[in-house]
N, C-alpha and C positions, 0 to 999 in steps of 0.2 A: 329389293337385300334385307329389309328386316329379319332379323335373326339367322343372317345367312351362316353364321359360324357354326349353327346349328345342325347345317346340312355338310360339315365339311367331316373328314375323317385326316389320318395322317399318316406318313409313310417314315418308316425310320432303316437303315441301315447300318450294320457295324463291319468295319474292319479292322481286323488285328493284326500287324506286322512286327517285327522283331522287338523293337523298342519304342512303339507309338500304339495308340487304338484311335480308330476315327469313327465317333461314333455321331451320326447327323440324322436328324427327322424336322419333315418340312409339310405343308399342310397339304393336303391331298382333296380334290374337288371334283374329280370325274374317276369311275373306275370299271372296267369291264374285265372281269375273272372266270377263268372256270375252276371249281372246286376239286379237289384230290383228296385221295386217301392219306390215312395217317403217316404214309410213310413217304409219300411225295409232296414234291410244291406245287403249289397252284400255278396253274398257267394264266398269265397276267397279258390281257391281248390290248389293255388302254390305260393309260395310266395318265394323270393330269397334274401335274404338281407344281408350286411357284413358291419362291423366297429368296434369299439373296445371292448373289454372285457366286460366291464359292459354293456354296449349298447344293444351290441346283447343278455349279458344273460337275461336284463331286457326285451326284445322283445320274449325270448323264454317263460319266466315265463308267461308276458301277454298271448302268446297264450294258452297256457296249461289251464288260467285262463279264457279262453275264450270272452276276453277283445274286443273290435273291435277296429282297425287300421284306420286311415284314410293316402291315397293313392293318390299321384298326379305325373302324367306322362302325356307328351305330351300334347295334352289341356283337360285331364279329372281327376278329382277329384271324387273317392268314397269313402265311408265307410263300411267297411267291417268284418266278421269274418269267423275264419277258423271252428269253432264250436266245437261238441266234439271230443277228442280222437284225436289230430292233431298228424300226424308223423313227428319227425325234426330229420334232421341230420346236425352235425357239422361237421366241417373243420377249417385248419388253412392255410394261406396264409404268407409265409415266402416273404418280399418285402428288395431287398437290400439298403442298407442305412435307414433300417427301425429298430431300435432297436427291439420292438415288433410285434410280426405277426397279420394279419388282421384275424377276426374273419368272418367266413361264415356259416350262416345257412341257410337250405332250407327246410323250412316248408308245409307239405301235408295235405290235408282236408282227412278226414277218406276215403270219396267218393273216392277220386282221387288213394288214395294209395291201394284200393281195384281191381283197375286194372290189379295189379300184376296176375300171373296164380294161381288159387285155393283159393283166397282170397275171392270171392264172387260170384260162378257159377249161382247165380238165379238173379243177376242184370239186372235190364229193361234199365239200361242207362249206359254210358260208356262216361267220358271225357278224351279227348286224347289233348295230346300239341300240335301236328301238323297236320295239315290237307291234308299234301301230299298223294295220294293213296297208295303208298307203306308202308307209317307209319301207315296209319290208317288200311290197311289190317294185318300187322304186330301185330299190339296192339289187334286187335279184336283177331287173330288166338290164341294169346298168352294166353289171359284173358279166351277164351271160349274152347279154344283146338279144332279150328275148321281146318279141313281137307283141308287146302288150297294149290293154285300154286299162286308165286309169279306173273307170267304171267295174274292172273284173279285181279288185282290192281285197274286199270284205270277203271276196267267194275264195279269193285262194290262201288268203289266212285263214281260214275256216278248214277249206281240203288238206293243208299243209299239216294243220294240228290232227285231223281226223285221221292221216295216215301214219302218225307217230313221226314225223320229219321235224317236228319242233322240239327243240332241247333249253332248256331256263338257264341263265348265265348269271352270276351274282354282279350285280351292278351298284352303283353308287350314284346317283344324279342321273341317271338313266336305267332305261328295262329293256336288257340285252337278251339275246336269243340268238341261239346255231341251227340253221337249217340245213338239214341234211338232205344232200341230193344231189345228183349231176344235171349238167344244163339239156341232157337229153330225156332225163326222168321229168324234169321241170316241162321240157316240151310237149309231151307225152300226158300229162295230166292236164295242162291246155286245151290240146288237141280232144282230151274227153270231157271236157268240160263244153265243147262247140258239139260235139256229137250227141252229146245229150241235152242241150240247148240250156244247160244251166249259165254259158255265157252265150254272147252275141255280138255281132260286128254289125255297128249300123252301117244305113246305105253310103255315107258319106264317111272317110276316118282321113283324119290328119296324114300326109306321107311319112310325117315322123315315126308312124307306129306301123306302117307297112314296107317292108323294106322287101328285097328280092325274094325271100323265103318266108312265106308268112303262117302263120297259124292254120290260116282257112285250106291250104294246101297238105298241113299234116292231116287235119280232121276228114281230108280227102272226100 
């Protein structure tokens, strides 16, 4: 936790009414975003902020209304929105010697939330919080119900990048990417790996990675 403040950013939003102006800034500790050109707002997929009751409440209300936020972190500044129907999680953190708890909110775009199992199995693009091979394999397998083995993680990560299916995103305290590809395309890539013997299925495979329709069937 030493020098943790150096890894923080800030989120600001301004709302001007007929006879008042609301100007709120809260600390930002995690972000996943897609940059946009100068004429459009960036797409925010994950925003994690904390602060007092009123400030966090105002940020949540602004997110539900689709308002734009100004985000500053490291040497970057972007303006973005979470889009329609963001999903919001709230929590409270009690800090010693502080009378009131700190409010914490994690705001997710609909696109990011739909990476959960069964939320949108027809998706053509998957936003992933971390680009490590094991995590990428896990998230894609969970989302699409892919029959995979942990040993395939490194190969799949390299293959996705070789095929130009990985897009780097903007992140704060994370390394997000977007993987472009449908469930069918990912299954075809895995089956090709098996046919070329770049991937292998051991003689004893745990039942949890052997659903009724296995990759070996697809490899034919």
